Structures are given as structure tokens and as C-alpha cells.
N, C-alpha and C positions, 0 to 999 in steps of 0.2 A: 504494500500500500504506500502511495507517495506521501510526501510531507503535507501538501495542501489537503489531500483526502483525509489524513489523520486529524488535521486541525478541524475540518468541517464536521467530522464525526463527534468531536468533543464539544462542539458548540451547542448551546440550548436551541431548541427548535425555532423559537421566535427571533433568534439572531442569525440563523443560517442564511435566509434569503437576502437580507441587506448586505451581509458580509460577502456572499458569493458575487453579488452584483458590483459592489464597490471594488473588489479585488480583481475583477475580470481583466480590465485593461492593464493594470500593473503586472499581473501574472503573465499576460501575453508578452509583455516586453522582457520580463525577467526569464521566462521559460519559453524560448522559441519553439520547442518541440511539444508544448502543451497540446493535448488532444482537445481542441476547442469544442468539437461536437459533444464529446463526453462531458465536458464542463457545462455546456448548455443543458444537456439532459439532466444533470444533477441539479442545476438551477431551476429547471421546470418542475422537478419533483418537489423541491423546497417551496416553490411558488404555489403549486396546487395544494400541497399540504397546509400551507399558511392560510390560504383563502377558502379552502374547501367547505368548511362549516357555513361560512357566510354565503357562499355561492349556492349551496343546497337550499338555504332558507329563502332565496329569491324566487318568486313565482315565475313560471315559464313565461307568462305574459310580459315580464319585465326583463327578458333576456334577448340578446342577439346571438346568432351563430354565423361565423365566417369560415367557409370551406375553401380549399385551394383549387384553382383551375387545373393544376398539374395532376390531379387524381382522375381527370376525365378519361374516357375511352379514347384511344389514339385516333379513331375515325369519328369522333363526336361531331354530329351535324348541327349542333346548336349555334345560336347567334350571340354576339357580344353587344351588350347595351352599356354605354359609358356610365350610366347612373345606377344600373341594377346588377352589373356583372354578367356572368354567363346565364343566358336564359334558355331553359329547357322547353322544347315544344311538346305539346301533348301527343303529337303524332309520332314521336321518336320511337322506333322499334327496339332500341337497345335496352338491355337490362343493366342499369347503371347504379352502382352502390353510392356514388356521389349524390345523385338525385334522390335516392332512397333516404339518405341521411338528412338531406334538406327537407324532404317531405315529412319525415318523422318529427323533426323539430316543429314544423308548422302545425302538424296534427296535435302535438302536445300543447300547443298554444304559444310558442315563441313569438315575440313581437315581429321578427322577420328573420330570414336566413338567406345569406348571400354566398354565391360562388365567386370568389375574388379572382379577377383576371390579372395577369402580369402586364403592367403598363410598360415595363422594359421590353417585353417581346412584341407588344402591339402598339407602339407609339403612333403609327400612321392612322390608327382608328380612334384617336383622341381619348384613349383610356387612361385614367389616372394611375399613377404608381400605386401599388397595393397599399402601402402605408397611408397615403393620402385618401384613398378610397375608403379605407376602414375608418379613419378619423371623420370624414364627411358623413358617413352613414351613422356613426355613433352620435355625432352632434345633431343629426336630423331626428333620430328616433329616441334619444335620451334613455337608454336602458340602464338598469342598475347592475346587471351582470352581462359579461361577454365571454363566450366560448370561442376560442380561435384554434384552428388547425393549420399549422404552418411548418416550414422546414427549419432545422437548426441554424442554417446560414442566415435566413431572413430574421429570425429572432435575435441572434447576436448582433447583426449589423443595424437593425432598425429599432429594437426595443430594449436591449440589455444595457440600460443606462440608469444610474442612481436617481436622476430627476424624474423618472417615470414611475417609480415605486414608492408607496407610502403605506403605513399601517392600515389606512382606511380605503385603499384602492390604488389603481394605476391610472396613468395618463393625466394626472392632476395638473401637470405643467401646461397642458393644452386646454385647460378650463373644463375638463371632463373628469369625472371620477367614477370608475367602474370596478366591480369585483371580477377578477379574471379566473379562467381555467384554460389550460393549454393542452392540446394533443399534438405531439410532435410527429412529423413524418419520419419514415425510416431513413431517408436520404435527402439530399438537397438538389435533386434533379428538377429542372423546370418542365420536363416532359416525362411521363411515365413514372411518377413517384409512387410510393407505397405507404400505407398506414395500417395499423392494427385496427381493423374496423370494429371489433368487439369493444376495444377500449374507447374508441370515439363514441360509439353508441351508448356505452355506460356513462360517459361524461354528459352526453346530451340528455339522458334520462335522469341524471342525479337530482335528487330532491330530498327534503327532510322527511 
């Protein structure tokens, strides 16, 4: 077990998340061979544990779900809407787990559920960068809880910052305060990524 791992094991649960986030950049500089994806996964475990009870207490009607475009079928025929993300058509003949998860959330009563498109890959279509899309939708719908499914690279590059995390929620720096839960993808591919669907479904259904 490495030195940082031992230190984190010894920390009380309430300190683990802020310490992991504060030390991320300094450790990256000091330890060039640091497994950043493993570090992000440890941070997500701490985050989910830290906020889990409060997230479960939030009614489905006050939650948003964000799913990643990279989980779609390679031959997905759906269209991209700049304001709504990936739009699945009722006539689509494919059995799609991505759409099943979105539909599950809506049937449970989620305020809304979005399939987030990569603005980096679709710049010509006027699509917002994923982080900006997420912030716009949160400001529009004002949920109390947000469940996000994303890759380790996106999380560490866009959200793993001390100013985004507080005891009473995340994204406060943007004038938004939400209780998060995160389901990480198995890799950081922009196409053909994978997730443990059972874990994602469990998080979507989680309640007190």
C-alpha cells in the first residue's frame, strides 16, 4: 500500500473527501507516476459516501440525472439538440441501456434526465461543452440532488477542485448548491465507453 493510500485510510470519514481533493494537484506534481484514475475512483467513493444519506433523502422529483453520450450504441440514429442533449426517437428499433436508464429515472419521477453530448466532438453543431451544458441545465431546473455518470478524465479535469466542494453540497462557486452522487465509467473513451449498469441503476433508485 502506498504512502498516500495509508494516510487516507487513517483519516476520519468526514475529512477524507476534502483532503483527497485538496491534495490532488500537489500529489500530481510530486508523484508523476501517480495513477490518476485510481485516485479519482477513491475520491468518488469518498464523495458518494459523504453525501449518500442526504442524497437518498431527496425526493426523485427534486433530482436531475446526467448520462454520457459515449454509452450510446455505435450506430445510434438519434439526433442532437443543443438544449436537450441526445434525443431518442420513439421509433428507434434498438435496445439501448442508455435510454432505459433515462426512462427509468423519468418513471421514478426525476425532474429530468439528460444524455450529455460532447461539445468537443460536435463543435460544428453548436453544442455546449459538457460542463457548461450541465451547469445550464442545473440553473434552469434548480434540483436539490444531481446524479452524474461520467469518465474519470472528465471528473478530474472539470470538477476535482476544492472550490467546488463544501459540506452542504457542490458547485456553490457557480451560485448553485446540489447534493451529488457519481457513477464513474470504466474508461475515458469518448466512443464506446462502458459502465457497470447495475451500479448506475442502484444509484438512480437510491432513496431513504
